[in-house]
C-alpha positions as a Python dict, from the first residue, in 0.01 Angstrom:
ca = {
    (1, 'X'): (0, 0, 0),
    (2, 'X'): (-97, -331, 158),
    (3, 'X'): (-441, -336, 315),
    (4, 'X'): (-309, -443, 656),
    (5, 'X'): (-70, -148, 666),
    (6, 'X'): (-357, 90, 594),
    (7, 'X'): (-562, -62, 876),
    (8, 'X'): (-270, -34, 1119),
    (9, 'X'): (-180, 320, 1016),
    (10, 'X'): (-539, 432, 1085),
    (11, 'X'): (-520, 300, 1440),
    (12, 'X'): (-165, 414, 1525),
    (13, 'X'): (-70, 750, 1670),
    (14, 'X'): (216, 804, 1427),
    (15, 'X'): (372, 664, 1113),
    (16, 'X'): (669, 506, 1290),
    (17, 'X'): (444, 306, 1519),
    (18, 'X'): (244, 191, 1214),
    (19, 'X'): (565, 72, 1046),
    (20, 'X'): (667, -121, 1358),
    (21, 'X'): (318, -271, 1389),
    (22, 'X'): (330, -377, 1024),
    (23, 'X'): (668, -536, 1089),
    (24, 'X'): (517, -735, 1379),
    (25, 'X'): (231, -842, 1149),
    (26, 'X'): (476, -955, 879),
    (27, 'X'): (676, -1154, 1135),
    (28, 'X'): (353, -1322, 1255),
    (29, 'X'): (256, -1396, 896),
    (30, 'X'): (597, -1553, 823),
    (31, 'X'): (574, -1769, 1135),
    (32, 'X'): (221, -1880, 1045),
    (33, 'X'): (321, -1966, 687),
    (34, 'X'): (625, -2158, 813),
    (35, 'X'): (403, -2354, 1054),
    (36, 'X'): (168, -2443, 765),
    (37, 'X'): (465, -2553, 553),
    (38, 'X'): (594, -2769, 838),
    (39, 'X'): (256, -2935, 891),
    (40, 'X'): (157, -2995, 526),
    (41, 'X'): (504, -3013, 373),
    (42, 'X'): (373, -2787, 99),
    (43, 'X'): (255, -2433, 33),
    (44, 'X'): (-56, -2306, 212),
    (45, 'X'): (-388, -2329, 36),
    (46, 'X'): (-591, -2025, -62),
    (47, 'X'): (-839, -2103, 217),
    (48, 'X'): (-559, -2112, 480),
    (49, 'X'): (-427, -1776, 359),
    (50, 'X'): (-774, -1624, 375),
    (51, 'X'): (-829, -1759, 727),
    (52, 'X'): (-499, -1614, 841),
    (53, 'X'): (-578, -1277, 689),
    (54, 'X'): (-929, -1269, 840),
    (55, 'X'): (-786, -1358, 1180),
    (56, 'X'): (-505, -1103, 1152),
    (57, 'X'): (-749, -826, 1058),
    (58, 'X'): (-960, -857, 1371),
    (59, 'X'): (-944, -556, 1605),
    (60, 'X'): (-796, -773, 1879),
    (61, 'X'): (-507, -891, 1659),
    (62, 'X'): (-442, -540, 1524),
    (63, 'X'): (-434, -413, 1881),
    (64, 'X'): (-186, -690, 1968),
    (65, 'X'): (37, -587, 1675),
    (66, 'X'): (29, -226, 1793),
    (67, 'X'): (108, -320, 2152),
    (68, 'X'): (402, -534, 2045),
    (69, 'X'): (521, -249, 1823),
    (70, 'X'): (508, -10, 2121),
    (71, 'X'): (719, -253, 2325),
    (72, 'X'): (971, -281, 2041),
    (73, 'X'): (990, 97, 2007),
    (74, 'X'): (1043, 140, 2381),
    (75, 'X'): (1322, -119, 2376),
    (76, 'X'): (1484, 50, 2079),
    (77, 'X'): (1468, 394, 2238),
    (78, 'X'): (1588, 259, 2571),
    (79, 'X'): (1887, 77, 2423),
    (80, 'X'): (1973, 380, 2209),
    (81, 'X'): (1962, 609, 2511),
    (82, 'X'): (2173, 369, 2718),
    (83, 'X'): (2432, 352, 2441),
    (84, 'X'): (2435, 732, 2411),
    (85, 'X'): (2475, 762, 2790),
    (86, 'X'): (2779, 532, 2780),
    (87, 'X'): (2929, 736, 2496),
    (88, 'X'): (2874, 1063, 2685),
    (89, 'X'): (3027, 918, 3002),
    (90, 'X'): (3332, 803, 2806),
    (91, 'X'): (3364, 1146, 2644),
    (92, 'X'): (3328, 1316, 2982),
    (93, 'X'): (3597, 1107, 3145),
    (94, 'X'): (3825, 1167, 2847),
    (95, 'X'): (3808, 1546, 2895),
    (96, 'X'): (4009, 1763, 3132),
    (97, 'X'): (3725, 1773, 3385),
    (98, 'X'): (3719, 1396, 3386),
    (99, 'X'): (4093, 1383, 3444),
    (100, 'X'): (4060, 1627, 3733),
    (101, 'X'): (3775, 1424, 3879),
    (102, 'X'): (3987, 1109, 3856),
    (103, 'X'): (4272, 1290, 4035),
    (104, 'X'): (4038, 1401, 4315),
    (105, 'X'): (3903, 1048, 4349),
    (106, 'X'): (4257, 908, 4367),
    (107, 'X'): (4344, 1167, 4633),
    (108, 'X'): (4036, 1068, 4832),
    (109, 'X'): (4128, 701, 4806),
    (110, 'X'): (4476, 780, 4939),
    (111, 'X'): (4321, 954, 5238),
    (112, 'X'): (4126, 643, 5328),
    (113, 'X'): (4435, 473, 5466),
    (114, 'X'): (4516, 492, 5837),
    (115, 'X'): (4791, 746, 5763),
    (116, 'X'): (4548, 968, 5578),
    (117, 'X'): (4299, 936, 5862),
    (118, 'X'): (4572, 1019, 6115),
    (119, 'X'): (4676, 1326, 5913),
    (120, 'X'): (4315, 1450, 5898),
    (121, 'X'): (4261, 1399, 6271),
    (122, 'X'): (4593, 1567, 6356),
    (123, 'X'): (4510, 1864, 6135),
    (124, 'X'): (4167, 1904, 6293),
    (125, 'X'): (4313, 1882, 6645),
    (126, 'X'): (4574, 2144, 6560),
    (127, 'X'): (4307, 2383, 6430),
    (128, 'X'): (4099, 2328, 6745),
    (129, 'X'): (4400, 2389, 6971),
    (130, 'X'): (4489, 2714, 6790),
    (131, 'X'): (4128, 2830, 6816),
    (132, 'X'): (4130, 2767, 7193),
    (133, 'X'): (4456, 2963, 7227),
    (134, 'X'): (4315, 3259, 7032),
    (135, 'X'): (3998, 3266, 7243),
    (136, 'X'): (4203, 3242, 7567),
    (137, 'X'): (4435, 3521, 7452),
    (138, 'X'): (4140, 3744, 7374),
    (139, 'X'): (3970, 3666, 7705),
    (140, 'X'): (4282, 3723, 7915),
    (141, 'X'): (4380, 4019, 7701),
    (142, 'X'): (4049, 4193, 7765),
    (143, 'X'): (4073, 4111, 8136),
    (144, 'X'): (4427, 4256, 8150),
    (145, 'X'): (4318, 4564, 7958),
    (146, 'X'): (4028, 4611, 8199),
    (147, 'X'): (4262, 4584, 8497),
    (148, 'X'): (4509, 4825, 8340),
    (149, 'X'): (4242, 5082, 8258),
    (150, 'X'): (4095, 5049, 8609),
    (151, 'X'): (4432, 5119, 8769),
    (152, 'X'): (4491, 5411, 8533),
    (153, 'X'): (4147, 5556, 8611),
    (154, 'X'): (4196, 5534, 8988),
    (155, 'X'): (4548, 5675, 8971),
    (156, 'X'): (4442, 5964, 8747),
    (157, 'X'): (4145, 6047, 8964),
    (158, 'X'): (3884, 5984, 8696),
    (159, 'X'): (3738, 5695, 8889),
    (160, 'X'): (3655, 5726, 9257),
    (161, 'X'): (3865, 5524, 9497),
}
């Protein structure tokens, strides 16, 4: 086990985060070594390697590696969840329920034309008109029944004239 990995794994909450933090450290180390190669046009000296390692082992740098690892993990989880969501949506729309939903949506779109609007308004007006007729029939029916029963009661002598 590399010493840096042991330091990172002691500070991380779980093993996966430690692995990601170690990956961030290794990327930083590769970038630093490449910068040294570019500057000196040769391999780094032992002193340069020791300075890098001492700098990388500071609590501040280890904390930076862990924070970058957390960001990487969040991005990975987020992108994985987004991809899974897209797959589930595609599966849903490929099923019978999805087909029925698409048919309902197409029907609703067809109703959005002026003819569909006119049909809805006409239907609602017809229902309202029939409701008014039923209420009027009941009202006049009860009034007629009351009149008929009143006449019958007076004629039969049950009610006083």
